[in-house]
C-alpha positions as CSV (number, residue, x, y, z in Angstrom):
1,M,364.9,-141.6,-10.7
2,K,366.0,-144.7,-12.6
3,I,363.7,-147.7,-13.0
4,L,366.0,-150.8,-13.0
5,S,365.4,-154.3,-14.1
6,A,365.4,-157.1,-11.5
7,Q,368.8,-158.2,-12.7
8,D,370.3,-154.7,-12.3
9,I,368.8,-154.2,-8.8
10,R,370.4,-157.5,-7.7
11,S,373.7,-156.4,-9.1
12,L,373.5,-153.0,-7.4
13,E,372.7,-154.7,-4.0
14,Q,375.8,-156.8,-4.4
15,Q,377.9,-153.8,-5.2
16,T,376.5,-151.9,-2.2
17,E,377.4,-154.8,0.1
18,I,381.0,-154.6,-1.1
19,K,381.3,-150.8,-1.1
20,Q,379.6,-150.3,2.2
21,Q,381.1,-153.4,3.8
22,L,377.7,-154.8,4.6
23,S,376.6,-158.4,4.8
24,E,373.5,-159.4,2.9
25,A,371.8,-160.0,6.3
26,A,372.7,-156.4,7.3
27,L,371.1,-155.0,4.1
28,M,368.0,-157.2,4.9
29,E,367.9,-155.7,8.4
30,R,368.0,-152.2,6.9
31,A,365.0,-153.0,4.7
32,G,363.2,-154.6,7.6
33,R,363.6,-151.6,9.8
34,L,362.2,-149.3,7.1
35,L,359.2,-151.6,6.7
36,F,358.8,-151.6,10.4
37,G,358.7,-147.8,10.5
38,E,356.1,-147.6,7.8
39,L,353.8,-150.2,9.6
40,Q,354.2,-148.3,12.9
41,N,352.7,-145.3,11.0
42,V,349.8,-147.5,10.1
43,F,349.3,-149.1,13.5
44,G,349.8,-145.8,15.4
45,E,349.6,-146.3,19.2
46,C,347.5,-149.5,18.9
47,R,348.8,-153.0,19.6
48,C,348.0,-154.9,16.4
49,K,348.2,-158.3,15.0
50,A,350.3,-159.0,11.9
51,E,350.3,-162.3,10.0
52,I,353.3,-162.5,7.7
53,L,353.6,-165.0,4.9
54,C,357.3,-165.7,4.2
55,G,358.9,-167.4,1.3
56,F,362.2,-169.3,1.2
57,G,364.3,-166.5,-0.4
58,N,365.4,-163.0,0.6
59,N,361.9,-161.5,0.3
60,G,360.8,-164.0,2.9
61,G,363.9,-162.9,4.9
62,D,362.6,-159.3,4.8
63,G,359.3,-160.6,6.2
64,L,361.1,-162.5,9.0
65,V,363.1,-159.4,10.0
66,L,359.9,-157.4,10.0
67,G,358.1,-160.0,12.2
68,R,360.9,-159.9,14.8
69,L,360.8,-156.1,15.0
70,L,357.0,-156.0,15.3
71,H,357.2,-158.6,18.1
72,E,359.8,-156.6,19.9
73,A,357.6,-153.5,19.7
74,G,354.8,-155.4,21.4
75,H,352.6,-156.4,18.5
76,E,351.2,-159.9,18.1
77,V,352.9,-161.7,15.2
78,T,352.3,-164.9,13.4
79,I,354.8,-166.1,10.9
80,Y,353.8,-168.6,8.1
81,L,356.9,-169.9,6.4
82,V,356.7,-171.9,3.2
83,E,358.5,-175.3,3.5
84,H,361.4,-175.7,1.2
85,D,364.5,-177.8,0.7
86,H,366.8,-174.9,0.3
87,Y,366.3,-171.6,2.1
88,S,368.6,-168.6,1.3
89,N,371.4,-168.2,3.9
90,D,370.0,-164.9,5.1
91,N,366.5,-166.4,5.4
92,L,368.0,-169.1,7.7
93,I,369.8,-166.5,9.7
94,N,366.6,-164.6,10.3
95,Q,364.6,-167.7,11.1
96,K,367.1,-168.4,13.9
97,R,366.9,-164.8,15.2
98,L,363.1,-164.9,15.1
99,R,362.9,-168.2,17.1
100,E,365.4,-166.8,19.6
101,S,363.1,-163.8,20.1
102,G,360.2,-166.1,21.1
103,V,358.1,-166.0,17.9
104,E,356.7,-169.3,16.7
105,I,357.1,-170.1,13.0
106,V,354.3,-172.0,11.4
107,N,355.4,-174.1,8.4
108,I,353.0,-174.2,5.5
109,N,352.9,-175.5,1.9
110,K,350.9,-174.9,-1.2
111,D,348.1,-177.1,0.1
112,S,347.8,-175.6,3.6
113,I,344.5,-174.2,4.9
114,L,345.1,-170.9,6.5
115,A,342.8,-169.3,9.1
116,F,343.6,-165.6,9.4
117,S,342.5,-163.7,12.4
118,E,339.6,-161.4,11.8
119,K,341.4,-158.1,12.6
120,S,344.9,-158.9,11.6
121,I,346.9,-157.3,8.8
122,I,348.3,-159.8,6.3
123,L,351.8,-159.1,5.0
124,D,352.9,-160.8,1.8
125,A,356.6,-161.7,1.7
126,L,356.4,-164.9,-0.3
127,F,358.2,-163.8,-3.5
128,G,360.0,-160.5,-4.3
129,Y,361.2,-158.8,-7.4
130,G,363.6,-161.7,-8.2
131,L,360.8,-164.0,-9.3
132,S,361.9,-165.1,-12.8
133,R,358.9,-167.1,-14.0
134,L,355.2,-167.3,-13.4
135,L,353.9,-169.2,-10.4
136,D,352.3,-172.4,-11.7
137,E,348.7,-173.3,-10.9
138,S,349.7,-175.4,-7.9
139,W,350.1,-172.0,-6.1
140,T,346.5,-170.9,-6.9
141,P,344.7,-172.4,-3.8
142,L,347.1,-170.6,-1.4
143,I,347.0,-167.3,-3.3
144,Q,343.2,-167.5,-3.5
145,Q,343.0,-167.9,0.3
146,I,345.0,-164.8,0.8
147,N,343.0,-162.8,-1.7
148,S,339.6,-163.9,-0.3
149,A,340.5,-163.0,3.3
150,N,338.6,-160.0,4.7
151,N,341.8,-158.5,5.9
152,R,344.0,-155.6,4.8
153,I,346.8,-157.0,2.7
154,F,350.1,-155.3,2.3
155,A,352.8,-156.6,-0.1
156,I,356.5,-156.4,0.6
157,D,358.5,-155.2,-2.4
158,I,356.1,-156.6,-5.1
159,P,352.9,-158.6,-4.9
160,S,353.8,-162.3,-4.9
161,G,353.4,-163.8,-8.4
162,L,353.8,-160.5,-10.3
163,L,356.8,-160.4,-12.6
164,A,358.7,-157.2,-12.3
165,D,359.9,-156.8,-15.9
166,E,357.6,-159.0,-18.0
167,H,353.9,-159.5,-18.7
168,T,351.9,-161.4,-16.0
169,P,348.7,-162.9,-17.5
170,P,345.5,-161.9,-15.7
171,D,344.7,-165.5,-14.8
172,A,348.1,-166.1,-13.1
173,P,348.1,-166.6,-9.3
174,V,349.0,-163.2,-7.9
175,V,348.4,-161.6,-4.5
176,K,346.1,-158.7,-4.5
177,A,347.5,-156.1,-2.2
178,E,345.9,-152.9,-0.9
179,R,349.3,-151.4,-0.6
180,T,352.8,-152.4,-1.8
181,Y,356.0,-151.3,0.1
182,T,358.5,-151.5,-2.7
183,L,362.2,-151.5,-1.8
184,A,365.0,-149.4,-3.4
185,F,363.4,-148.8,-6.8
186,V,360.0,-148.7,-8.4
187,K,359.5,-151.9,-10.4
188,L,358.2,-151.3,-13.9
189,A,355.1,-153.6,-13.4
190,L,354.0,-151.4,-10.5
191,L,353.4,-148.6,-12.9
192,L,351.3,-150.3,-15.5
193,P,347.4,-150.2,-15.5
194,A,346.9,-153.9,-16.0
195,Y,348.4,-154.7,-12.6
196,G,346.8,-151.9,-10.6
197,A,344.4,-154.3,-8.9
198,F,347.3,-156.3,-7.5
199,V,349.6,-153.4,-6.5
200,G,347.1,-151.0,-4.9
201,D,348.9,-147.9,-3.7
202,F,352.7,-148.2,-3.5
203,V,355.2,-146.7,-1.2
204,L,358.8,-146.5,-2.2
205,L,361.4,-147.1,0.5
206,D,365.0,-146.0,0.0
207,I,367.3,-148.7,1.5
208,G,370.4,-146.7,0.7
209,L,372.0,-148.6,-2.2
210,D,375.3,-147.2,-3.5
211,Q,374.8,-144.1,-5.6
212,D,378.1,-144.3,-7.5
213,A,377.3,-147.8,-8.6
214,L,373.8,-146.7,-9.6
215,H,375.3,-144.0,-11.8
216,E,377.1,-146.7,-13.8
217,I,373.9,-148.6,-14.7
218,D,372.3,-147.6,-17.9
219,T,368.5,-147.6,-18.3
220,K,365.9,-146.1,-20.6
221,N,363.2,-146.2,-17.9
222,Y,362.7,-143.4,-15.4
223,Y,360.3,-142.3,-12.7
224,S,359.9,-138.5,-12.3
225,T,360.1,-137.4,-8.7
226,L,359.9,-134.0,-7.1
227,D,363.7,-133.8,-6.8
228,D,364.1,-134.6,-10.5
229,V,361.5,-132.1,-11.7
230,K,362.7,-129.3,-9.4
231,K,365.9,-129.2,-11.4
232,M,364.0,-128.4,-14.6
233,A,361.8,-125.6,-13.2
234,K,363.0,-122.1,-14.1
235,P,362.7,-119.3,-11.5
236,L,361.3,-115.9,-12.3
237,G,363.9,-113.2,-13.2
238,K,363.6,-109.8,-11.6
239,F,363.7,-107.9,-14.9
240,S,361.4,-110.4,-16.8
241,H,358.4,-109.1,-18.8
242,K,355.6,-110.7,-20.6
243,G,357.6,-111.1,-23.7
244,T,360.1,-113.1,-21.7
245,F,357.6,-115.9,-21.1
246,G,356.5,-116.3,-24.7
247,H,353.3,-116.4,-26.8
248,A,351.2,-119.6,-26.8
249,V,348.3,-120.3,-29.2
250,I,345.4,-122.5,-28.1
251,A,343.5,-123.6,-31.2
252,G,340.4,-125.7,-31.3
253,G,336.8,-125.7,-30.4
254,S,333.5,-126.3,-32.2
255,Y,329.9,-125.6,-31.5
256,G,329.2,-127.0,-28.0
257,S,332.9,-127.7,-27.3
258,I,334.3,-124.3,-26.7
259,G,334.9,-125.1,-23.0
260,A,337.9,-127.2,-24.0
261,V,339.7,-124.1,-25.3
262,V,338.6,-122.1,-22.3
263,L,340.2,-124.7,-20.0
264,A,343.4,-125.0,-22.0
265,S,343.7,-121.2,-22.3
266,R,343.2,-120.6,-18.6
267,A,345.7,-123.4,-17.8
268,A,348.3,-121.9,-20.1
269,L,348.0,-118.5,-18.4
270,K,348.1,-120.0,-14.9
271,T,351.2,-121.9,-15.9
272,G,353.0,-118.7,-16.6
273,C,353.4,-117.9,-20.3
274,G,353.3,-114.2,-21.1
275,L,350.6,-114.1,-23.7
276,V,347.9,-116.5,-24.8
277,S,345.9,-116.3,-28.0
278,S,342.8,-118.5,-28.3
279,Y,341.7,-119.4,-31.8
280,V,338.1,-120.6,-32.1
281,P,335.2,-120.6,-34.5
282,Q,333.0,-117.5,-34.4
283,C,330.5,-119.1,-32.1
284,G,333.2,-119.1,-29.4
285,Y,334.0,-115.5,-29.5
286,Q,331.8,-114.2,-26.7
287,I,332.5,-117.3,-24.6
288,M,336.2,-116.7,-24.7
289,Q,336.0,-113.0,-24.1
290,S,333.8,-113.4,-21.1
291,T,335.5,-116.4,-19.5
292,V,339.2,-115.7,-20.2
293,P,339.6,-111.9,-20.3
294,E,343.4,-112.2,-20.1
295,A,343.6,-114.0,-23.5
296,L,343.5,-112.5,-26.9
297,V,340.8,-114.1,-29.1
298,K,341.0,-114.7,-32.8
299,T,338.2,-116.3,-34.7
300,D,337.9,-118.5,-37.8
301,S,335.7,-117.3,-40.7
302,A,333.3,-120.2,-40.0
303,D,330.7,-120.0,-37.3
304,R,330.6,-123.5,-35.8
305,V,333.8,-125.2,-36.8
306,I,337.4,-124.3,-37.6
307,S,337.8,-124.2,-41.4
308,N,341.2,-122.6,-41.7
309,F,344.1,-121.9,-39.4
310,A,345.1,-118.3,-39.8
311,P,348.7,-117.8,-41.0
312,E,349.5,-115.4,-38.2
313,L,349.2,-118.2,-35.7
314,L,352.5,-119.5,-37.0
315,Q,354.3,-116.5,-35.4
316,A,353.7,-117.8,-31.9
317,R,356.3,-119.7,-30.0
318,S,354.0,-122.6,-29.3
319,I,350.7,-123.9,-30.7
320,A,348.4,-126.4,-29.0
321,V,345.8,-127.8,-31.4
322,G,342.9,-130.1,-31.2
323,M,340.9,-129.5,-28.0
324,G,337.2,-129.6,-28.8
325,L,338.0,-129.4,-32.5
326,G,335.6,-132.0,-33.8
327,R,336.1,-134.1,-36.9
328,A,334.1,-132.1,-39.5
329,Q,335.4,-132.4,-43.0
330,Q,336.3,-128.7,-43.0
331,S,338.3,-129.1,-39.8
332,Q,340.2,-132.1,-41.3
333,E,341.1,-130.1,-44.4
334,A,342.1,-127.1,-42.2
335,L,344.4,-129.3,-40.1
336,H,346.0,-130.8,-43.2
337,Q,346.8,-127.3,-44.6
338,F,348.0,-126.2,-41.3
339,L,350.5,-129.1,-41.1
340,K,351.7,-128.4,-44.7
341,D,352.3,-124.7,-43.8
342,L,354.3,-125.8,-40.8
343,D,356.3,-128.2,-42.9
344,K,357.5,-125.3,-45.1
345,L,359.0,-123.4,-42.2
346,D,362.7,-123.7,-41.2
347,H,361.9,-122.9,-37.6
348,P,358.3,-123.8,-36.9
349,P,356.6,-123.1,-33.6
350,K,356.7,-125.9,-31.0
351,L,353.6,-128.0,-31.5
352,L,351.3,-130.0,-29.3
353,L,348.5,-132.1,-30.7
354,D,345.6,-133.4,-28.6
355,A,342.1,-134.8,-28.8
356,D,340.5,-134.5,-32.2
357,A,343.7,-133.4,-33.9
358,L,344.9,-136.9,-32.9
359,N,341.7,-138.6,-34.1
360,I,342.0,-136.8,-37.5
361,L,345.6,-137.9,-37.8
362,S,344.6,-141.5,-37.1
363,L,342.3,-141.2,-40.2
364,H,345.1,-139.8,-42.3
365,K,348.3,-141.4,-41.1
366,E,350.2,-140.2,-44.2
367,W,349.9,-136.7,-42.6
368,L,352.1,-137.8,-39.7
369,N,355.2,-137.2,-41.9
370,L,354.3,-133.5,-41.9
371,L,354.7,-133.1,-38.2
372,P,357.7,-131.1,-37.0
373,S,360.1,-133.4,-35.2
374,F,359.7,-133.6,-31.4
375,S,356.1,-132.4,-31.5
376,I,354.2,-133.5,-28.4
377,L,351.1,-135.8,-28.8
378,T,348.9,-136.4,-25.8
379,P,346.6,-139.4,-26.4
380,H,344.5,-141.2,-23.9
381,P,344.5,-145.0,-24.4
382,K,341.8,-145.1,-27.1
383,E,343.4,-142.3,-29.1
384,L,346.7,-144.1,-28.8
385,Q,345.1,-147.3,-30.1
386,R,343.8,-145.4,-33.1
387,L,347.4,-144.1,-33.8
388,I,349.6,-147.2,-33.2
389,G,347.1,-150.1,-33.5
390,E,346.1,-152.6,-30.9
391,W,348.4,-154.2,-28.3
392,E,348.3,-157.5,-26.4
393,N,349.3,-156.2,-23.0
394,D,350.8,-153.2,-21.3
395,F,354.4,-154.3,-22.1
396,D,353.5,-154.7,-25.7
397,K,351.8,-151.3,-25.7
398,L,355.0,-149.7,-24.5
399,Q,357.1,-151.5,-27.2
400,K,354.7,-150.5,-30.0
401,A,354.4,-146.9,-28.8
402,S,358.2,-146.6,-28.5
403,A,358.6,-148.0,-32.1
404,W,356.0,-145.4,-33.3
405,S,357.8,-142.6,-31.5
406,A,361.2,-143.6,-33.0
407,K,359.7,-143.9,-36.5
408,Y,358.0,-140.5,-36.6
409,Q,360.4,-138.7,-34.2
410,Q,357.6,-137.5,-32.0
411,I,357.0,-137.4,-28.2
412,L,354.0,-139.4,-26.9
413,V,352.4,-138.5,-23.6
414,I,350.1,-141.5,-22.8
415,K,347.7,-140.1,-20.3
416,G,346.4,-142.1,-17.3
417,A,347.6,-143.1,-13.8
418,N,351.4,-142.8,-13.9
419,T,351.3,-141.1,-17.2
420,V,354.2,-142.3,-19.3
421,I,356.1,-140.0,-21.7
422,I,357.9,-141.8,-24.6
423,F,360.7,-140.2,-26.4
424,P,362.2,-141.0,-29.9
425,D,365.4,-142.2,-28.3
426,G,363.5,-145.0,-26.5
427,Q,363.4,-143.3,-23.1
428,L,360.3,-143.8,-21.0
429,H,359.5,-141.4,-18.2
430,F,356.7,-142.3,-15.8
431,N,355.0,-139.7,-13.7
432,S,354.7,-139.9,-9.9
433,T,352.0,-137.3,-9.2
434,G,348.2,-137.3,-9.6
435,N,345.2,-139.2,-8.2
436,P,342.1,-140.9,-9.4
437,G,340.0,-137.7,-8.9
438,M,341.7,-136.3,-12.0
439,A,339.8,-138.8,-14.2
440,T,337.3,-136.1,-15.1
441,A,336.1,-134.2,-18.2
442,G,338.5,-131.5,-19.3
443,A,341.6,-132.7,-17.3
444,G,343.3,-133.5,-20.6
445,D,342.6,-130.0,-21.9
446,V,344.2,-128.5,-18.9
447,L,347.3,-130.7,-19.5
448,S,347.5,-129.4,-23.0
449,G,347.4,-125.8,-21.9
450,I,350.1,-126.5,-19.3
451,I,352.5,-128.1,-21.7
452,G,351.7,-125.5,-24.4
453,S,352.5,-122.8,-22.0
454,L,355.8,-124.3,-21.0
455,L,356.8,-124.7,-24.6
456,A,356.1,-121.0,-25.1
457,Q,358.2,-120.2,-22.1
458,G,361.2,-121.7,-23.8
459,Y,361.3,-125.1,-22.3
460,A,362.7,-127.8,-24.6
461,P,359.9,-130.3,-25.7
462,K,361.4,-133.1,-23.5
463,D,361.5,-130.9,-20.4
464,A,358.1,-129.4,-21.1
465,A,356.5,-132.8,-21.4
466,I,358.0,-134.1,-18.1
467,L,357.5,-130.9,-16.2
468,G,354.0,-130.3,-17.6
469,V,352.7,-133.8,-16.7
470,F,354.3,-133.6,-13.2
471,L,352.8,-130.1,-12.6
472,H,349.4,-131.2,-13.8
473,G,349.4,-134.2,-11.4
474,L,350.8,-132.1,-8.5
475,A,347.9,-129.6,-9.0
476,G,345.5,-132.5,-8.7
477,D,347.2,-133.6,-5.5
478,C,347.0,-130.1,-4.1
479,A,343.3,-129.9,-4.9
480,A,342.7,-133.3,-3.2
481,K,343.9,-131.8,0.1
482,T,340.8,-129.6,0.3
483,I,338.4,-131.2,-2.2
484,H,337.3,-134.9,-2.1
485,Q,338.7,-136.7,-5.1
486,K,335.2,-137.5,-6.3
487,S,334.5,-133.8,-6.6
488,I,337.6,-132.6,-8.4
489,T,336.9,-130.8,-11.7
490,A,339.2,-129.6,-14.4
491,S,338.8,-126.0,-13.2
492,D,340.0,-127.1,-9.7
493,L,343.3,-128.3,-11.3
494,I,343.8,-124.8,-12.8
495,E,343.0,-123.1,-9.5
496,H,345.7,-125.2,-7.8
497,L,348.5,-124.7,-10.3
498,S,349.8,-121.9,-8.1
499,D,350.1,-124.3,-5.2
500,A,351.9,-126.8,-7.4
501,W,354.4,-124.1,-8.5
502,R,355.1,-123.4,-4.8
503,Y,356.4,-126.9,-4.4
504,L,358.6,-126.6,-7.4
505,L,359.9,-123.1,-6.9
506,S,359.8,-122.8,-3.1
């Protein structure tokens, strides 16, 4: 799914109105009815009270439509409308419809004192995605009143005050929503960690914009959905055998950190590659043999750390390196030699680098030039910072990471909520699966095993990264159906990979 800029969304809305012979007010009515349906799911059979804050533009118009529909369904509705010299035409149309339905409109301004009912739901429809500049400090008192209320707060389209395509400073007046009902497309700001406290959970509502016109709009930003990823997943063939699904090597571990290789190896097998070889120091031999009997185990000559990557590892289709590796001098030298050996090959195995492999590279950045093009690096934020340097905000982080990816021709998988995958051509793919319960030790090792397995199965690096991240998050969502998020472990993710595959290959 494309992520569009505010300007592109507005253009697409206008083209939709022309091609579908809709008035702007009719498109607003469509959005309002979708919002109404979502809130009916929240209210259930109860008669509830909604207090809707409406601005003077089309976002306020969406709120007015919603208010009328809630009133007609028997809910108690209060509309607060910001006073303004110039309302949008469709806002005025819906003001008139609302008054005709018998709902009172209370005019407010920036200095108004609001008294919200104790058990009402507050709906924020002050400003939508079209906000082109930060709200000035004169809006702070009104926004603070909303945020300090002891009510559930839902935002319509985007929390008011949050810019869709640019950085919003942390001290800017922005509504803090528990949930955001975003219309038509996911806005880029909704996906970035810095704004999570304002956005809460978000729900995407499809308002039926014209698909032919959408196809003509270019973007480098995407949001991976189930429908997108299903197209990538390869079904099993009747006459397949284990050689069909490739050989993956999982290399890493050190004394006390063999579990990282256990998790990655188990995840690689559960993801479906035909053969997994685990490469560990000698201290990990018995652990691997007893915990992952389906994997082959090869050991380094050293007991506690990896001191040399065996040449035969280069014969595999994919190699995932770094989980639990540590940063001992021997391991650093071994990684350097391994990269030099890879650099000599005309057709090297597909490579994934994680954890301490990334930390070692950040200490020796000249080694980055030895990486095969389109290797996959899977840093968490601190590991990313060591690689690319510090950033000022999340938009700056994406720009710097994109520049790094283009410079070195590598794929970055920046782990976290809405994990973003950055490609050398400048494309950004944000992930739609996963939950906070996955923020647990070993979850990154599982992800490395999944992507390494997909590489071994013959997926192109780009598809392996997108599919692997989606599958990882989907396994977490499957786990959360039977396990409380606080109790999810990395092993639970592995055990639910089968359920995730059922969604993709049903």
